[in-house]
PyMOL CGO cylinders between C-alpha atoms (Angstrom):
from pymol import cmd
from pymol.cgo import CYLINDER

trace = [
    CYLINDER, 26.08, 2.05, -12.58, 22.84, 0.09, -12.08, 0.3, 1, 1, 1, 1, 1, 1,
    CYLINDER, 22.84, 0.09, -12.08, 22.03, 2.19, -8.99, 0.3, 1, 1, 1, 1, 1, 1,
    CYLINDER, 22.03, 2.19, -8.99, 22.49, 5.43, -10.92, 0.3, 1, 1, 1, 1, 1, 1,
    CYLINDER, 22.49, 5.43, -10.92, 20.26, 4.17, -13.75, 0.3, 1, 1, 1, 1, 1, 1,
    CYLINDER, 20.26, 4.17, -13.75, 17.63, 3.10, -11.23, 0.3, 1, 1, 1, 1, 1, 1,
    CYLINDER, 17.63, 3.10, -11.23, 17.74, 6.51, -9.53, 0.3, 1, 1, 1, 1, 1, 1,
    CYLINDER, 17.74, 6.51, -9.53, 17.46, 8.34, -12.85, 0.3, 1, 1, 1, 1, 1, 1,
    CYLINDER, 17.46, 8.34, -12.85, 14.55, 6.15, -13.93, 0.3, 1, 1, 1, 1, 1, 1,
    CYLINDER, 14.55, 6.15, -13.93, 12.88, 6.66, -10.54, 0.3, 1, 1, 1, 1, 1, 1,
    CYLINDER, 12.88, 6.66, -10.54, 13.27, 10.40, -10.90, 0.3, 1, 1, 1, 1, 1, 1,
    CYLINDER, 13.27, 10.40, -10.90, 11.67, 10.24, -14.36, 0.3, 1, 1, 1, 1, 1, 1,
    CYLINDER, 11.67, 10.24, -14.36, 8.71, 8.30, -12.96, 0.3, 1, 1, 1, 1, 1, 1,
    CYLINDER, 8.71, 8.30, -12.96, 8.30, 10.75, -10.07, 0.3, 1, 1, 1, 1, 1, 1,
    CYLINDER, 8.30, 10.75, -10.07, 8.51, 13.69, -12.47, 0.3, 1, 1, 1, 1, 1, 1,
    CYLINDER, 8.51, 13.69, -12.47, 5.86, 12.17, -14.74, 0.3, 1, 1, 1, 1, 1, 1,
    CYLINDER, 5.86, 12.17, -14.74, 3.60, 11.57, -11.74, 0.3, 1, 1, 1, 1, 1, 1,
    CYLINDER, 3.60, 11.57, -11.74, 3.98, 15.13, -10.46, 0.3, 1, 1, 1, 1, 1, 1,
    CYLINDER, 3.98, 15.13, -10.46, 3.55, 16.73, -13.89, 0.3, 1, 1, 1, 1, 1, 1,
    CYLINDER, 3.55, 16.73, -13.89, 0.35, 14.73, -14.33, 0.3, 1, 1, 1, 1, 1, 1,
    CYLINDER, 0.35, 14.73, -14.33, -0.95, 15.70, -10.87, 0.3, 1, 1, 1, 1, 1, 1,
    CYLINDER, -0.95, 15.70, -10.87, -0.07, 19.36, -11.25, 0.3, 1, 1, 1, 1, 1, 1,
    CYLINDER, -0.07, 19.36, -11.25, -1.48, 19.67, -14.77, 0.3, 1, 1, 1, 1, 1, 1,
    CYLINDER, -1.48, 19.67, -14.77, -4.80, 17.90, -14.36, 0.3, 1, 1, 1, 1, 1, 1,
    CYLINDER, -4.80, 17.90, -14.36, -5.62, 19.33, -10.91, 0.3, 1, 1, 1, 1, 1, 1,
    CYLINDER, -5.62, 19.33, -10.91, -5.83, 22.76, -12.55, 0.3, 1, 1, 1, 1, 1, 1,
    CYLINDER, -5.83, 22.76, -12.55, -8.38, 21.52, -15.09, 0.3, 1, 1, 1, 1, 1, 1,
    CYLINDER, -8.38, 21.52, -15.09, -10.57, 19.02, -13.26, 0.3, 1, 1, 1, 1, 1, 1,
    CYLINDER, -10.57, 19.02, -13.26, -12.22, 19.65, -9.87, 0.3, 1, 1, 1, 1, 1, 1,
    CYLINDER, -12.22, 19.65, -9.87, -12.37, 15.89, -9.25, 0.3, 1, 1, 1, 1, 1, 1,
    CYLINDER, -12.37, 15.89, -9.25, -8.69, 15.34, -9.94, 0.3, 1, 1, 1, 1, 1, 1,
    CYLINDER, -8.69, 15.34, -9.94, -6.63, 13.96, -7.05, 0.3, 1, 1, 1, 1, 1, 1,
    CYLINDER, -6.63, 13.96, -7.05, -5.03, 16.64, -4.90, 0.3, 1, 1, 1, 1, 1, 1,
    CYLINDER, -5.03, 16.64, -4.90, -1.92, 14.90, -3.65, 0.3, 1, 1, 1, 1, 1, 1,
    CYLINDER, -1.92, 14.90, -3.65, -0.48, 18.36, -3.06, 0.3, 1, 1, 1, 1, 1, 1,
    CYLINDER, -0.48, 18.36, -3.06, -3.08, 19.08, -0.37, 0.3, 1, 1, 1, 1, 1, 1,
    CYLINDER, -3.08, 19.08, -0.37, -2.45, 15.74, 1.30, 0.3, 1, 1, 1, 1, 1, 1,
    CYLINDER, -2.45, 15.74, 1.30, 1.29, 16.38, 1.22, 0.3, 1, 1, 1, 1, 1, 1,
    CYLINDER, 1.29, 16.38, 1.22, 0.90, 19.87, 2.68, 0.3, 1, 1, 1, 1, 1, 1,
    CYLINDER, 0.90, 19.87, 2.68, -1.16, 18.53, 5.56, 0.3, 1, 1, 1, 1, 1, 1,
    CYLINDER, -1.16, 18.53, 5.56, 1.32, 15.71, 6.22, 0.3, 1, 1, 1, 1, 1, 1,
    CYLINDER, 1.32, 15.71, 6.22, 4.29, 18.08, 6.20, 0.3, 1, 1, 1, 1, 1, 1,
    CYLINDER, 4.29, 18.08, 6.20, 2.59, 20.65, 8.42, 0.3, 1, 1, 1, 1, 1, 1,
    CYLINDER, 2.59, 20.65, 8.42, 1.52, 17.99, 10.96, 0.3, 1, 1, 1, 1, 1, 1,
    CYLINDER, 1.52, 17.99, 10.96, 5.00, 16.43, 10.94, 0.3, 1, 1, 1, 1, 1, 1,
    CYLINDER, 5.00, 16.43, 10.94, 6.64, 19.80, 11.56, 0.3, 1, 1, 1, 1, 1, 1,
    CYLINDER, 6.64, 19.80, 11.56, 4.18, 20.56, 14.36, 0.3, 1, 1, 1, 1, 1, 1,
    CYLINDER, 4.18, 20.56, 14.36, 4.86, 17.17, 15.95, 0.3, 1, 1, 1, 1, 1, 1,
    CYLINDER, 4.86, 17.17, 15.95, 8.54, 18.06, 16.23, 0.3, 1, 1, 1, 1, 1, 1,
    CYLINDER, 8.54, 18.06, 16.23, 7.77, 21.62, 17.38, 0.3, 1, 1, 1, 1, 1, 1,
    CYLINDER, 7.77, 21.62, 17.38, 9.24, 23.09, 14.21, 0.3, 1, 1, 1, 1, 1, 1,
    CYLINDER, 9.24, 23.09, 14.21, 7.85, 26.04, 12.31, 0.3, 1, 1, 1, 1, 1, 1,
    CYLINDER, 7.85, 26.04, 12.31, 6.03, 24.84, 9.24, 0.3, 1, 1, 1, 1, 1, 1,
    CYLINDER, 6.03, 24.84, 9.24, 6.65, 26.70, 5.99, 0.3, 1, 1, 1, 1, 1, 1,
    CYLINDER, 6.65, 26.70, 5.99, 3.66, 28.57, 4.63, 0.3, 1, 1, 1, 1, 1, 1,
    CYLINDER, 3.66, 28.57, 4.63, 2.27, 29.65, 1.29, 0.3, 1, 1, 1, 1, 1, 1,
    CYLINDER, 2.27, 29.65, 1.29, 4.57, 29.05, -1.66, 0.3, 1, 1, 1, 1, 1, 1,
    CYLINDER, 4.57, 29.05, -1.66, 7.31, 27.72, 0.63, 0.3, 1, 1, 1, 1, 1, 1,
    CYLINDER, 7.31, 27.72, 0.63, 4.98, 25.00, 1.93, 0.3, 1, 1, 1, 1, 1, 1,
    CYLINDER, 4.98, 25.00, 1.93, 4.00, 24.11, -1.64, 0.3, 1, 1, 1, 1, 1, 1,
    CYLINDER, 4.00, 24.11, -1.64, 7.65, 23.92, -2.76, 0.3, 1, 1, 1, 1, 1, 1,
    CYLINDER, 7.65, 23.92, -2.76, 8.73, 21.94, 0.31, 0.3, 1, 1, 1, 1, 1, 1,
    CYLINDER, 8.73, 21.94, 0.31, 5.90, 19.49, -0.27, 0.3, 1, 1, 1, 1, 1, 1,
    CYLINDER, 5.90, 19.49, -0.27, 6.73, 19.16, -3.96, 0.3, 1, 1, 1, 1, 1, 1,
    CYLINDER, 6.73, 19.16, -3.96, 10.42, 18.58, -3.17, 0.3, 1, 1, 1, 1, 1, 1,
    CYLINDER, 10.42, 18.58, -3.17, 9.57, 15.96, -0.56, 0.3, 1, 1, 1, 1, 1, 1,
    CYLINDER, 9.57, 15.96, -0.56, 7.19, 14.25, -2.97, 0.3, 1, 1, 1, 1, 1, 1,
    CYLINDER, 7.19, 14.25, -2.97, 9.81, 14.19, -5.74, 0.3, 1, 1, 1, 1, 1, 1,
    CYLINDER, 9.81, 14.19, -5.74, 12.47, 12.77, -3.43, 0.3, 1, 1, 1, 1, 1, 1,
    CYLINDER, 12.47, 12.77, -3.43, 10.28, 10.11, -1.84, 0.3, 1, 1, 1, 1, 1, 1,
    CYLINDER, 10.28, 10.11, -1.84, 8.67, 9.01, -5.11, 0.3, 1, 1, 1, 1, 1, 1,
    CYLINDER, 8.67, 9.01, -5.11, 12.05, 8.97, -6.89, 0.3, 1, 1, 1, 1, 1, 1,
    CYLINDER, 12.05, 8.97, -6.89, 13.48, 6.68, -4.25, 0.3, 1, 1, 1, 1, 1, 1,
    CYLINDER, 13.48, 6.68, -4.25, 10.38, 4.49, -4.19, 0.3, 1, 1, 1, 1, 1, 1,
    CYLINDER, 10.38, 4.49, -4.19, 10.21, 4.11, -7.97, 0.3, 1, 1, 1, 1, 1, 1,
    CYLINDER, 10.21, 4.11, -7.97, 13.98, 3.53, -8.26, 0.3, 1, 1, 1, 1, 1, 1,
    CYLINDER, 13.98, 3.53, -8.26, 13.51, 0.18, -6.50, 0.3, 1, 1, 1, 1, 1, 1,
    CYLINDER, 13.51, 0.18, -6.50, 11.85, -1.05, -9.71, 0.3, 1, 1, 1, 1, 1, 1,
    CYLINDER, 11.85, -1.05, -9.71, 15.24, -1.19, -11.41, 0.3, 1, 1, 1, 1, 1, 1,
    CYLINDER, 15.24, -1.19, -11.41, 17.29, -2.62, -8.56, 0.3, 1, 1, 1, 1, 1, 1,
    CYLINDER, 17.29, -2.62, -8.56, 16.26, -6.26, -8.82, 0.3, 1, 1, 1, 1, 1, 1,
    CYLINDER, 16.26, -6.26, -8.82, 16.23, -8.67, -11.70, 0.3, 1, 1, 1, 1, 1, 1,
    CYLINDER, 16.23, -8.67, -11.70, 15.75, -6.97, -15.07, 0.3, 1, 1, 1, 1, 1, 1,
    CYLINDER, 15.75, -6.97, -15.07, 13.03, -9.44, -16.06, 0.3, 1, 1, 1, 1, 1, 1,
    CYLINDER, 13.03, -9.44, -16.06, 9.41, -8.30, -16.03, 0.3, 1, 1, 1, 1, 1, 1,
    CYLINDER, 9.41, -8.30, -16.03, 10.40, -4.67, -15.52, 0.3, 1, 1, 1, 1, 1, 1,
    CYLINDER, 10.40, -4.67, -15.52, 7.02, -3.38, -16.75, 0.3, 1, 1, 1, 1, 1, 1,
    CYLINDER, 7.02, -3.38, -16.75, 5.12, -5.74, -14.46, 0.3, 1, 1, 1, 1, 1, 1,
    CYLINDER, 5.12, -5.74, -14.46, 7.24, -4.44, -11.57, 0.3, 1, 1, 1, 1, 1, 1,
    CYLINDER, 7.24, -4.44, -11.57, 6.35, -0.90, -12.60, 0.3, 1, 1, 1, 1, 1, 1,
    CYLINDER, 6.35, -0.90, -12.60, 2.64, -1.69, -12.59, 0.3, 1, 1, 1, 1, 1, 1,
    CYLINDER, 2.64, -1.69, -12.59, 2.84, -3.46, -9.22, 0.3, 1, 1, 1, 1, 1, 1,
    CYLINDER, 2.84, -3.46, -9.22, 4.83, -0.60, -7.67, 0.3, 1, 1, 1, 1, 1, 1,
    CYLINDER, 4.83, -0.60, -7.67, 2.34, 1.91, -9.06, 0.3, 1, 1, 1, 1, 1, 1,
    CYLINDER, 2.34, 1.91, -9.06, -0.68, -0.07, -7.85, 0.3, 1, 1, 1, 1, 1, 1,
    CYLINDER, -0.68, -0.07, -7.85, 0.85, -0.44, -4.41, 0.3, 1, 1, 1, 1, 1, 1,
    CYLINDER, 0.85, -0.44, -4.41, 1.62, 3.28, -4.13, 0.3, 1, 1, 1, 1, 1, 1,
    CYLINDER, 1.62, 3.28, -4.13, -1.74, 4.34, -5.52, 0.3, 1, 1, 1, 1, 1, 1,
    CYLINDER, -1.74, 4.34, -5.52, -3.75, 2.03, -3.27, 0.3, 1, 1, 1, 1, 1, 1,
    CYLINDER, -3.75, 2.03, -3.27, -1.63, 3.18, -0.33, 0.3, 1, 1, 1, 1, 1, 1,
    CYLINDER, -1.63, 3.18, -0.33, -2.32, 6.81, -1.24, 0.3, 1, 1, 1, 1, 1, 1,
    CYLINDER, -2.32, 6.81, -1.24, -6.08, 6.29, -1.00, 0.3, 1, 1, 1, 1, 1, 1,
    CYLINDER, -6.08, 6.29, -1.00, -6.14, 3.89, 1.96, 0.3, 1, 1, 1, 1, 1, 1,
    CYLINDER, -6.14, 3.89, 1.96, -3.46, 5.08, 4.39, 0.3, 1, 1, 1, 1, 1, 1,
    CYLINDER, -3.46, 5.08, 4.39, -4.09, 8.83, 4.97, 0.3, 1, 1, 1, 1, 1, 1,
    CYLINDER, -4.09, 8.83, 4.97, -7.17, 8.49, 7.19, 0.3, 1, 1, 1, 1, 1, 1,
    CYLINDER, -7.17, 8.49, 7.19, -5.45, 5.74, 9.19, 0.3, 1, 1, 1, 1, 1, 1,
    CYLINDER, -5.45, 5.74, 9.19, -2.60, 8.11, 10.10, 0.3, 1, 1, 1, 1, 1, 1,
    CYLINDER, -2.60, 8.11, 10.10, -4.82, 11.06, 10.96, 0.3, 1, 1, 1, 1, 1, 1,
    CYLINDER, -4.82, 11.06, 10.96, -4.85, 12.89, 7.62, 0.3, 1, 1, 1, 1, 1, 1,
    CYLINDER, -4.85, 12.89, 7.62, -7.86, 14.08, 5.65, 0.3, 1, 1, 1, 1, 1, 1,
    CYLINDER, -7.86, 14.08, 5.65, -8.15, 11.61, 2.77, 0.3, 1, 1, 1, 1, 1, 1,
    CYLINDER, -8.15, 11.61, 2.77, -10.73, 13.70, 0.87, 0.3, 1, 1, 1, 1, 1, 1,
    CYLINDER, -10.73, 13.70, 0.87, -8.15, 15.06, -1.63, 0.3, 1, 1, 1, 1, 1, 1,
    CYLINDER, -8.15, 15.06, -1.63, -7.64, 11.51, -2.97, 0.3, 1, 1, 1, 1, 1, 1,
    CYLINDER, -7.64, 11.51, -2.97, -10.99, 9.89, -2.16, 0.3, 1, 1, 1, 1, 1, 1,
    CYLINDER, -10.99, 9.89, -2.16, -13.51, 12.65, -2.97, 0.3, 1, 1, 1, 1, 1, 1,
    CYLINDER, -13.51, 12.65, -2.97, -15.20, 10.63, -5.74, 0.3, 1, 1, 1, 1, 1, 1,
    CYLINDER, -15.20, 10.63, -5.74, -14.72, 7.24, -7.36, 0.3, 1, 1, 1, 1, 1, 1,
    CYLINDER, -14.72, 7.24, -7.36, -13.13, 9.08, -10.28, 0.3, 1, 1, 1, 1, 1, 1,
    CYLINDER, -13.13, 9.08, -10.28, -10.65, 10.71, -7.89, 0.3, 1, 1, 1, 1, 1, 1,
    CYLINDER, -10.65, 10.71, -7.89, -9.71, 7.31, -6.44, 0.3, 1, 1, 1, 1, 1, 1,
    CYLINDER, -9.71, 7.31, -6.44, -9.29, 5.72, -9.87, 0.3, 1, 1, 1, 1, 1, 1,
    CYLINDER, -9.29, 5.72, -9.87, -7.15, 8.61, -11.12, 0.3, 1, 1, 1, 1, 1, 1,
    CYLINDER, -7.15, 8.61, -11.12, -4.98, 8.50, -8.00, 0.3, 1, 1, 1, 1, 1, 1,
    CYLINDER, -4.98, 8.50, -8.00, -4.16, 4.83, -8.57, 0.3, 1, 1, 1, 1, 1, 1,
    CYLINDER, -4.16, 4.83, -8.57, -3.84, 5.25, -12.35, 0.3, 1, 1, 1, 1, 1, 1,
    CYLINDER, -3.84, 5.25, -12.35, -1.35, 8.10, -12.01, 0.3, 1, 1, 1, 1, 1, 1,
    CYLINDER, -1.35, 8.10, -12.01, 0.89, 6.14, -9.67, 0.3, 1, 1, 1, 1, 1, 1,
    CYLINDER, 0.89, 6.14, -9.67, 0.76, 3.24, -12.16, 0.3, 1, 1, 1, 1, 1, 1,
    CYLINDER, 0.76, 3.24, -12.16, 1.77, 5.65, -14.93, 0.3, 1, 1, 1, 1, 1, 1,
    CYLINDER, 1.77, 5.65, -14.93, 4.71, 6.79, -12.78, 0.3, 1, 1, 1, 1, 1, 1,
    CYLINDER, 4.71, 6.79, -12.78, 5.74, 3.15, -12.36, 0.3, 1, 1, 1, 1, 1, 1,
    CYLINDER, 5.74, 3.15, -12.36, 5.46, 2.49, -16.09, 0.3, 1, 1, 1, 1, 1, 1,
    CYLINDER, 5.46, 2.49, -16.09, 7.49, 5.60, -16.95, 0.3, 1, 1, 1, 1, 1, 1,
    CYLINDER, 7.49, 5.60, -16.95, 10.14, 4.42, -14.50, 0.3, 1, 1, 1, 1, 1, 1,
    CYLINDER, 10.14, 4.42, -14.50, 10.19, 0.97, -16.11, 0.3, 1, 1, 1, 1, 1, 1,
    CYLINDER, 10.19, 0.97, -16.11, 10.40, 2.41, -19.63, 0.3, 1, 1, 1, 1, 1, 1,
    CYLINDER, 10.40, 2.41, -19.63, 13.25, 4.77, -18.75, 0.3, 1, 1, 1, 1, 1, 1,
    CYLINDER, 13.25, 4.77, -18.75, 15.14, 2.05, -16.90, 0.3, 1, 1, 1, 1, 1, 1,
    CYLINDER, 15.14, 2.05, -16.90, 14.61, -0.34, -19.82, 0.3, 1, 1, 1, 1, 1, 1,
    CYLINDER, 14.61, -0.34, -19.82, 16.04, 2.28, -22.17, 0.3, 1, 1, 1, 1, 1, 1,
    CYLINDER, 16.04, 2.28, -22.17, 18.97, 3.12, -19.88, 0.3, 1, 1, 1, 1, 1, 1,
    CYLINDER, 18.97, 3.12, -19.88, 19.99, -0.49, -19.41, 0.3, 1, 1, 1, 1, 1, 1,
    CYLINDER, 19.99, -0.49, -19.41, 20.61, -0.69, -23.16, 0.3, 1, 1, 1, 1, 1, 1,
    CYLINDER, 20.61, -0.69, -23.16, 23.23, 2.07, -22.97, 0.3, 1, 1, 1, 1, 1, 1,
]
cmd.load_cgo(trace, "trace")
């Protein structure tokens, strides 16, 4: 039962993160563009394995699905350990993911501009992953009471 609650909470955190990304990127030209980074990563991965990469809307949807799955699994780890300090774990998980999102892409051959364009972009990238971690912690905290 704890695993299911952790997975549900992780999904909620991933959903919050993606809703935030998708909403603000349409309004602010300096908003992080995780979607562009994800598209590039998926296309390069498919090319590496000599597979046809999806294009257009299919590439967008495949990237979004992959992002939801990976972030759900990542955030679900917040609820798997000790229940103490769940919000601190959410913040640490979010900080780790956000800092990774701005520091790792260029080291693995991806264009990091979508998440490092300006200082504001970098701060928002980290902040949004922290929000995803906090949403996960809040949902898990609520679910553990049921």
